[in-house]
C-alpha positions in Angstrom: 63.7 92.7 135.2 59.9 93.6 135.1 59.3 97.4 135.6 57.2 98.1 139.0 55.4 100.1 137.0 51.7 100.5 138.6 52.9 101.3 142.2 54.5 104.2 140.3 51.7 105.1 138.6 49.5 104.8 141.8 52.2 106.8 143.8 52.2 109.7 141.0 48.1 110.1 140.9 48.0 110.5 144.6 50.2 113.3 144.8 48.3 115.2 142.6 45.4 114.5 143.8 43.9 112.8 140.0 41.2 110.4 140.7 41.5 107.2 139.0 38.4 107.7 136.7 39.5 110.9 135.2 43.0 109.3 134.7 41.6 106.4 133.0 39.5 108.9 130.5 42.3 111.1 129.7 44.3 107.9 128.5 41.3 106.2 126.6 41.0 103.3 129.1 38.3 101.9 131.4 39.0 102.2 135.1 38.6 98.7 135.5 41.9 98.5 133.2 43.5 101.6 134.9 43.0 99.3 138.4 44.6 96.7 136.9 47.4 98.7 135.9 47.9 100.4 139.1 48.2 96.8 141.1 50.3 95.0 138.4 48.2 92.7 136.9 48.0 94.3 133.7 50.6 95.9 131.9 49.9 99.6 130.2 51.2 99.0 126.2 53.8 101.0 125.3 51.1 103.4 122.9 49.7 105.0 126.0 52.8 105.7 127.6 53.4 108.9 126.6 49.4 110.3 127.2 49.7 108.6 130.6 53.1 110.5 131.7 51.6 113.6 130.5 48.9 113.2 132.7 50.5 112.5 135.6 52.6 115.6 134.9 56.1 113.4 134.2 58.1 111.8 131.5 57.8 108.5 130.2 61.3 107.9 131.0 60.5 108.9 134.9 57.5 106.8 134.9 59.3 103.8 133.8 62.2 104.6 136.3 64.9 104.9 133.2 68.2 107.0 133.2 66.8 110.4 132.0 68.7 111.4 128.8 70.6 114.6 128.2 70.1 115.9 124.5 71.6 119.1 125.8 74.9 117.4 127.9 77.0 115.6 125.0 80.1 113.9 125.6 83.1 115.6 124.1 86.2 113.9 123.2 89.5 116.0 123.1 92.8 116.0 123.0 95.4 117.3 124.8 98.1 119.0 122.2 101.3 120.5 123.3 102.6 124.3 122.6 105.6 124.1 120.8 106.4 128.2 121.7 106.2 131.2 119.2 106.3 131.2 115.2 107.1 134.8 113.8 104.5 136.3 111.9 106.9 139.2 110.8 110.5 138.4 111.0 111.7 134.4 111.8 112.0 133.8 115.4 112.8 130.8 117.5 110.4 128.5 118.9 111.8 127.4 122.2 111.6 123.9 123.5 110.5 122.0 125.8 106.9 123.1 125.2 105.7 125.9 127.2 102.2 124.0 128.1 99.1 121.9 126.2 96.2 123.2 124.8 92.8 120.7 124.9 91.2 120.5 121.5 88.1 118.8 120.1 89.3 115.5 117.6 87.9 117.3 114.8 91.1 119.3 114.5 94.0 117.1 113.5 96.7 118.5 114.7 100.2 117.5 116.3 101.7 120.8 118.2 100.4 124.8 118.2 102.7 127.8 118.1 101.7 131.0 119.3 102.3 133.7 116.7 104.0 137.0 117.2 103.5 139.8 114.8 100.9 140.4 112.3 102.4 139.2 109.2 99.4 137.0 108.6 96.5 138.9 109.2 95.0 139.2 106.0 94.1 135.3 106.5 92.9 136.9 110.4 95.6 135.3 112.6 96.6 138.3 115.0 99.3 138.2 117.4 98.6 135.8 120.2 96.4 133.6 118.1 97.0 130.1 118.8 98.4 128.2 115.2 97.7 124.6 115.1 99.9 123.1 113.2 99.8 119.1 111.6 103.8 117.8 111.7 104.5 117.0 107.8 108.0 117.7 106.3 105.9 119.2 103.0 102.8 121.1 101.7 101.3 121.7 98.8 101.7 124.7 96.7 99.7 127.8 98.2 99.1 125.8 101.7 100.0 128.2 104.6 102.9 125.9 107.3 105.3 126.7 109.8 109.1 126.7 108.4 112.3 126.7 110.0 115.1 129.3 109.0 118.4 128.2 110.8 116.4 127.1 113.5 113.8 130.0 113.3 110.2 129.5 112.9 108.2 131.5 110.8 104.4 130.6 109.7 103.9 132.0 105.9 102.2 130.8 102.7 104.5 128.6 100.4 104.3 129.0 96.8 106.8 127.4 94.6 108.1 129.4 91.5 110.0 128.6 88.2 113.9 127.9 89.0 113.4 126.1 92.5 112.9 128.8 94.2 110.2 129.3 96.9 108.3 132.0 98.1 106.9 132.4 101.6 104.5 135.0 101.2 102.9 137.0 104.1 99.4 137.6 103.9 100.2 141.3 105.2 101.3 143.7 102.0 103.6 145.4 104.4 105.6 142.3 104.7 107.9 141.1 101.9 107.9 137.7 101.1 110.9 135.8 101.8 113.1 133.8 98.6 114.2 130.3 99.4 116.2 127.8 97.5 118.0 130.4 95.2 121.4 128.8 94.2 124.3 129.2 96.8 121.2 128.9 99.6 123.1 128.3 102.6 120.1 128.4 105.1 118.8 125.6 106.3 115.2 125.6 105.5 112.7 122.9 106.9 109.0 122.9 106.8 108.0 121.8 110.1 104.0 121.2 109.1 100.8 122.6 107.9 98.7 125.5 109.7 95.2 123.6 109.9 93.4 125.6 112.3 94.3 128.7 114.6 92.5 130.0 118.0 91.8 133.8 118.5 92.6 135.6 121.9 94.5 132.8 123.2 95.9 134.5 126.8 
């Protein structure tokens, strides 16, 4: 559909009290050409839309009746992640099920669930009591990665280190907390990695 630009130019010019000669001069066309623009017998070239809009104290989008852009308003895709309960940053504690609530996240973070940190054993990497730790569901992690680990059904958040002899150390990031050693001969605990910690959120109430 042909844009009815002429009537908008004329209405805007009259509303501002701008003589047609002044408007024509400001965009570098003759009075007759500007008149043809206004009555619709000619269309302004795209090259003068910006100066024409500027002279009329508006925008090209408004002049052309286009939808106004909103460069500062960007639609955000989100991900709804369940909070499964608490994870110990100290001695292992039980993570309750069913989940207590959800957290809404941007999709840049790839995770499956969240756990609320309890204790201060991971403060060396910025995870304090009350932080929400985002976990990607996986049965194993690389040496040195931080994971949520289940010990006999009780969850703890620790850095996983493999050592000789098939042992695994679950290391705190606070020197006040000793490592937890798993995998020694005669190990009777049910030890399972719940997933890799991929991010955390501070000041979560």
